[in-house]
N, CA and C atoms as a LAMMPS dump frame, in Angstrom:
ITEM: TIMESTEP
0
ITEM: NUMBER OF ATOMS
342
ITEM: BOX BOUNDS ff ff ff
-5.0000000000000000e+02 5.0000000000000000e+02
-5.0000000000000000e+02 5.0000000000000000e+02
-5.0000000000000000e+02 5.0000000000000000e+02
ITEM: ATOMS id mol type element x y z
1 1 1 N -131.053 266.527 99.463
2 1 2 C -132.192 267.427 99.365
3 1 3 C -131.73 268.822 99.776
4 2 1 N -131.947 269.765 98.937
5 2 2 C -131.421 271.117 99.113
6 2 3 C -131.893 271.806 100.387
7 3 1 N -133.164 271.657 100.755
8 3 2 C -133.697 272.375 101.911
9 3 3 C -133.817 271.531 103.175
10 4 1 N -133.332 270.311 103.155
11 4 2 C -133.441 269.419 104.307
12 4 3 C -132.369 269.771 105.345
13 5 1 N -132.812 270.15 106.537
14 5 2 C -131.852 270.553 107.574
15 5 3 C -130.908 269.414 107.949
16 6 1 N -131.401 268.173 107.968
17 6 2 C -130.525 267.058 108.319
18 6 3 C -129.523 266.772 107.205
19 7 1 N -129.894 266.974 105.957
20 7 2 C -128.93 266.834 104.864
21 7 3 C -127.844 267.896 104.986
22 8 1 N -128.231 269.103 105.382
23 8 2 C -127.248 270.176 105.565
24 8 3 C -126.29 269.85 106.708
25 9 1 N -126.781 269.22 107.759
26 9 2 C -125.904 268.781 108.85
27 9 3 C -125.002 267.649 108.353
28 10 1 N -125.581 266.701 107.643
29 10 2 C -124.828 265.529 107.172
30 10 3 C -123.69 265.913 106.237
31 11 1 N -123.91 266.925 105.402
32 11 2 C -122.848 267.295 104.448
33 11 3 C -121.994 268.473 104.909
34 12 1 N -122.212 268.929 106.147
35 12 2 C -121.349 269.956 106.716
36 12 3 C -121.748 271.394 106.453
37 13 1 N -122.859 271.621 105.756
38 13 2 C -123.299 273.008 105.528
39 13 3 C -123.773 273.658 106.815
40 14 1 N -124.29 272.86 107.739
41 14 2 C -124.632 273.336 109.085
42 14 3 C -123.725 272.58 110.044
43 15 1 N -122.986 273.317 110.842
44 15 2 C -122.059 272.704 111.791
45 15 3 C -122.806 272.199 113.02
46 16 1 N -122.369 271.06 113.513
47 16 2 C -122.906 270.488 114.734
48 16 3 C -121.766 269.797 115.464
49 17 1 N -121.917 269.652 116.752
50 17 2 C -120.934 268.897 117.521
51 17 3 C -121.342 267.429 117.491
52 18 1 N -120.851 266.734 116.497
53 18 2 C -121.205 265.324 116.338
54 18 3 C -120.642 264.507 117.494
55 19 1 N -121.461 263.582 117.993
56 19 2 C -120.987 262.641 119.011
57 19 3 C -120.583 261.32 118.349
58 20 1 N -120.925 261.173 117.069
59 20 2 C -120.514 260.018 116.276
60 20 3 C -120.624 260.422 114.81
61 21 1 N -119.661 259.941 114.012
62 21 2 C -119.754 260.159 112.569
63 21 3 C -118.888 259.139 111.849
64 22 1 N -119.452 258.594 110.781
65 22 2 C -118.681 257.781 109.848
66 22 3 C -119.135 258.171 108.444
67 23 1 N -118.828 257.373 107.456
68 23 2 C -119.169 257.752 106.083
69 23 3 C -120.658 257.664 105.767
70 24 1 N -121.459 256.963 106.617
71 24 2 C -122.887 256.778 106.329
72 24 3 C -123.827 257.365 107.377
73 25 1 N -123.31 257.614 108.584
74 25 2 C -124.165 257.977 109.725
75 25 3 C -123.537 259.123 110.491
76 26 1 N -124.389 260.004 111.002
77 26 2 C -123.932 261.048 111.917
78 26 3 C -124.919 261.109 113.088
79 27 1 N -124.397 261.363 114.269
80 27 2 C -125.229 261.482 115.472
81 27 3 C -124.82 262.741 116.215
82 28 1 N -125.821 263.43 116.764
83 28 2 C -125.572 264.693 117.459
84 28 3 C -126.654 264.904 118.501
85 29 1 N -126.352 265.746 119.484
86 29 2 C -127.315 266.019 120.547
87 29 3 C -128.476 266.841 119.999
88 30 1 N -129.689 266.494 120.426
89 30 2 C -130.888 267.221 120.023
90 30 3 C -130.858 268.625 120.61
91 31 1 N -131.228 269.617 119.816
92 31 2 C -131.248 271.009 120.299
93 31 3 C -132.342 271.261 121.32
94 32 1 N -133.389 270.446 121.314
95 32 2 C -134.499 270.574 122.264
96 32 3 C -134.699 269.243 122.98
97 33 1 N -133.769 268.889 123.873
98 33 2 C -133.832 267.562 124.49
99 33 3 C -135.051 267.378 125.385
100 34 1 N -135.59 266.157 125.361
101 34 2 C -136.715 265.794 126.23
102 34 3 C -136.286 264.795 127.302
103 35 1 N -134.997 264.518 127.349
104 35 2 C -134.415 263.626 128.359
105 35 3 C -132.972 264.083 128.571
106 36 1 N -132.373 263.708 129.695
107 36 2 C -130.978 264.092 129.931
108 36 3 C -130.037 263.672 128.796
109 37 1 N -130.285 262.509 128.204
110 37 2 C -129.566 262.1 126.997
111 37 3 C -130.599 262.054 125.878
112 38 1 N -130.383 262.874 124.865
113 38 2 C -131.283 262.908 123.706
114 38 3 C -130.409 263.161 122.486
115 39 1 N -130.13 262.096 121.782
116 39 2 C -129.24 262.145 120.628
117 39 3 C -130.021 261.75 119.384
118 40 1 N -129.81 262.483 118.312
119 40 2 C -130.398 262.145 117.017
120 40 3 C -129.363 261.384 116.206
121 41 1 N -129.785 260.292 115.615
122 41 2 C -128.913 259.474 114.774
123 41 3 C -129.557 259.436 113.393
124 42 1 N -128.807 259.898 112.392
125 42 2 C -129.376 260.005 111.047
126 42 3 C -128.454 259.38 110.007
127 43 1 N -129.05 258.843 108.95
128 43 2 C -128.216 258.448 107.81
129 43 3 C -127.806 259.719 107.064
130 44 1 N -126.612 259.718 106.511
131 44 2 C -126.172 260.875 105.731
132 44 3 C -126.937 260.967 104.409
133 45 1 N -127.284 259.822 103.84
134 45 2 C -128.08 259.814 102.607
135 45 3 C -129.504 260.224 102.949
136 46 1 N -130.122 261.005 102.079
137 46 2 C -131.5 261.428 102.334
138 46 3 C -132.463 260.268 102.108
139 47 1 N -133.142 259.896 103.174
140 47 2 C -134.269 258.958 103.137
141 47 3 C -135.364 259.702 103.888
142 48 1 N -136.509 259.914 103.283
143 48 2 C -137.511 260.802 103.866
144 48 3 C -138.134 260.286 105.155
145 49 1 N -138.109 258.986 105.375
146 49 2 C -138.68 258.441 106.6
147 49 3 C -138.787 256.936 106.527
148 50 1 N -139.399 256.36 107.538
149 50 2 C -139.53 254.906 107.623
150 50 3 C -140.216 254.337 106.379
151 51 1 N -141.239 255 105.901
152 51 2 C -141.994 254.471 104.76
153 51 3 C -141.222 254.551 103.445
154 52 1 N -140.1 255.237 103.436
155 52 2 C -139.265 255.315 102.236
156 52 3 C -138.139 254.28 102.247
157 53 1 N -138.031 253.509 103.339
158 53 2 C -136.995 252.486 103.417
159 53 3 C -137.265 251.383 102.397
160 54 1 N -136.172 250.842 101.861
161 54 2 C -136.272 249.729 100.919
162 54 3 C -135.351 248.603 101.399
163 55 1 N -135.402 247.49 100.705
164 55 2 C -134.55 246.347 101.043
165 55 3 C -133.078 246.747 101.132
166 56 1 N -132.648 247.653 100.274
167 56 2 C -131.231 248.026 100.259
168 56 3 C -130.819 248.797 101.513
169 57 1 N -131.782 249.273 102.295
170 57 2 C -131.486 250.063 103.491
171 57 3 C -131.371 249.24 104.775
172 58 1 N -131.635 247.932 104.702
173 58 2 C -131.682 247.159 105.942
174 58 3 C -130.327 247.08 106.634
175 59 1 N -129.249 247.036 105.91
176 59 2 C -127.926 247.031 106.542
177 59 3 C -127.672 248.373 107.226
178 60 1 N -128.035 249.46 106.575
179 60 2 C -127.863 250.795 107.149
180 60 3 C -128.641 250.934 108.456
181 61 1 N -129.874 250.471 108.485
182 61 2 C -130.684 250.571 109.702
183 61 3 C -130.053 249.725 110.812
184 62 1 N -129.543 248.563 110.474
185 62 2 C -128.837 247.75 111.456
186 62 3 C -127.615 248.477 112.007
187 63 1 N -126.878 249.143 111.132
188 63 2 C -125.708 249.905 111.569
189 63 3 C -126.114 251.054 112.481
190 64 1 N -127.235 251.699 112.189
191 64 2 C -127.731 252.782 113.043
192 64 3 C -128.021 252.254 114.443
193 65 1 N -128.63 251.076 114.537
194 65 2 C -128.92 250.509 115.853
195 65 3 C -127.64 250.135 116.607
196 66 1 N -126.62 249.705 115.902
197 66 2 C -125.339 249.43 116.564
198 66 3 C -124.686 250.72 117.05
199 67 1 N -124.84 251.8 116.297
200 67 2 C -124.356 253.109 116.749
201 67 3 C -125.125 253.527 117.999
202 68 1 N -126.427 253.319 118.005
203 68 2 C -127.241 253.657 119.181
204 68 3 C -126.763 252.876 120.399
205 69 1 N -126.482 251.607 120.214
206 69 2 C -125.973 250.78 121.312
207 69 3 C -124.666 251.338 121.859
208 70 1 N -123.758 251.671 120.973
209 70 2 C -122.467 252.223 121.377
210 70 3 C -122.627 253.565 122.101
211 71 1 N -123.507 254.414 121.593
212 71 2 C -123.746 255.712 122.234
213 71 3 C -124.405 255.544 123.597
214 72 1 N -125.289 254.564 123.736
215 72 2 C -125.903 254.291 125.04
216 72 3 C -124.822 253.941 126.063
217 73 1 N -123.856 253.16 125.647
218 73 2 C -122.735 252.843 126.537
219 73 3 C -121.9 254.087 126.828
220 74 1 N -121.577 254.828 125.784
221 74 2 C -120.741 256.028 125.912
222 74 3 C -121.36 257.063 126.849
223 75 1 N -122.679 257.226 126.785
224 75 2 C -123.355 258.249 127.579
225 75 3 C -123.929 257.711 128.892
226 76 1 N -123.582 256.478 129.241
227 76 2 C -123.921 255.933 130.546
228 76 3 C -125.374 255.573 130.764
229 77 1 N -126.097 255.243 129.693
230 77 2 C -127.518 254.897 129.846
231 77 3 C -127.799 253.434 129.505
232 78 1 N -126.763 252.695 129.15
233 78 2 C -126.958 251.303 128.726
234 78 3 C -127.492 250.424 129.848
235 79 1 N -126.991 250.595 131.045
236 79 2 C -127.368 249.704 132.143
237 79 3 C -128.769 249.957 132.685
238 80 1 N -129.191 251.215 132.755
239 80 2 C -130.503 251.542 133.332
240 80 3 C -131.621 251.588 132.306
241 81 1 N -131.286 251.55 131.042
242 81 2 C -132.301 251.524 129.999
243 81 3 C -132.379 252.8 129.191
244 82 1 N -132.832 252.626 127.991
245 82 2 C -132.962 253.744 127.061
246 82 3 C -134.026 253.388 126.036
247 83 1 N -134.381 254.366 125.243
248 83 2 C -135.391 254.169 124.201
249 83 3 C -134.831 254.658 122.879
250 84 1 N -135.16 253.946 121.802
251 84 2 C -134.844 254.377 120.445
252 84 3 C -136.176 254.587 119.741
253 85 1 N -136.381 255.794 119.223
254 85 2 C -137.669 256.151 118.628
255 85 3 C -137.459 256.642 117.202
256 86 1 N -138.304 256.171 116.295
257 86 2 C -138.362 256.694 114.933
258 86 3 C -139.81 257.076 114.662
259 87 1 N -140.091 258.356 114.629
260 87 2 C -141.433 258.824 114.319
261 87 3 C -141.647 258.73 112.811
262 88 1 N -142.855 258.357 112.396
263 88 2 C -143.152 258.209 110.984
264 88 3 C -144.43 258.968 110.649
265 89 1 N -144.27 260.117 110.037
266 89 2 C -145.41 260.912 109.615
267 89 3 C -145.812 261.981 110.612
268 90 1 N -146.634 262.872 110.139
269 90 2 C -147.059 264.04 110.91
270 90 3 C -147.76 263.666 112.214
271 91 1 N -148.691 262.725 112.171
272 91 2 C -149.424 262.363 113.388
273 91 3 C -148.538 261.729 114.451
274 92 1 N -147.416 261.169 114.038
275 92 2 C -146.473 260.573 114.987
276 92 3 C -145.482 261.595 115.52
277 93 1 N -145.487 262.792 114.939
278 93 2 C -144.587 263.842 115.404
279 93 3 C -143.31 263.983 114.602
280 94 1 N -143.249 263.378 113.418
281 94 2 C -142.047 263.541 112.584
282 94 3 C -142.033 264.962 112.044
283 95 1 N -141.101 265.771 112.534
284 95 2 C -141.06 267.183 112.14
285 95 3 C -140.042 267.46 111.046
286 96 1 N -139.105 266.554 110.82
287 96 2 C -138.124 266.71 109.75
288 96 3 C -138.257 265.51 108.821
289 97 1 N -138.537 265.744 107.542
290 97 2 C -138.738 264.639 106.603
291 97 3 C -137.41 264.016 106.143
292 98 1 N -136.667 263.514 107.108
293 98 2 C -135.403 262.791 106.88
294 98 3 C -135.359 261.738 107.969
295 99 1 N -135.178 260.479 107.59
296 99 2 C -135.161 259.4 108.566
297 99 3 C -134.211 259.741 109.708
298 100 1 N -134.71 259.625 110.929
299 100 2 C -133.862 259.862 112.095
300 100 3 C -134.39 259.073 113.277
301 101 1 N -133.471 258.757 114.153
302 101 2 C -133.772 257.98 115.343
303 101 3 C -133.374 258.79 116.562
304 102 1 N -134.259 258.84 117.551
305 102 2 C -133.978 259.517 118.813
306 102 3 C -133.475 258.464 119.799
307 103 1 N -132.323 258.699 120.385
308 103 2 C -131.818 257.878 121.477
309 103 3 C -132.088 258.668 122.748
310 104 1 N -132.944 258.124 123.614
311 104 2 C -133.395 258.827 124.816
312 104 3 C -133.049 258.016 126.057
313 105 1 N -132.573 258.698 127.082
314 105 2 C -132.292 258.019 128.342
315 105 3 C -131.833 258.986 129.404
316 106 1 N -131.478 258.438 130.534
317 106 2 C -130.992 259.252 131.642
318 106 3 C -132.063 259.582 132.672
319 107 1 N -133.267 259.102 132.43
320 107 2 C -134.376 259.259 133.387
321 107 3 C -135.371 258.147 133.106
322 108 1 N -136.308 257.96 134.024
323 108 2 C -137.37 256.973 133.785
324 108 3 C -138.276 257.518 132.69
325 109 1 N -138.484 256.735 131.667
326 109 2 C -139.325 257.137 130.543
327 109 3 C -140.7 256.507 130.716
328 110 1 N -141.738 257.307 130.604
329 110 2 C -143.103 256.823 130.795
330 110 3 C -143.596 255.966 129.641
331 111 1 N -144.624 255.19 129.933
332 111 2 C -145.279 254.377 128.913
333 111 3 C -146.767 254.403 129.165
334 112 1 N -147.612 254.574 128.221
335 112 2 C -147.27 254.688 126.817
336 112 3 C -146.754 256.09 126.491
337 113 1 N -145.914 256.201 125.447
338 113 2 C -145.417 257.513 125.038
339 113 3 C -146.538 258.32 124.392
340 114 1 N -146.337 259.603 124.294
341 114 2 C -147.29 260.465 123.584
342 114 3 C -148.42 260.826 124.459
């Protein structure tokens, strides 16, 4: 998608300090963190959000969760707990129409969120 900021990050048009990258997924620190560890994990392919996922995407989503697990270990939040969030739609707070997951940790996270 030409105007999608996450697509521009995924294809290198916008530089970021990636904390993880492979041929399908890239992860980077959120520019406006809400926790000491706040990493965005996105597929490189444009998928507009959770409601655009199809059967063919289930392996990719599984791989994203394994990346989240690895990053939780890497950033020292695996033992005390962390949260993985995917907002879906405007009312949920999805501000970029590209599927992305927030990995949050490093402090006690309240419940319920929002």
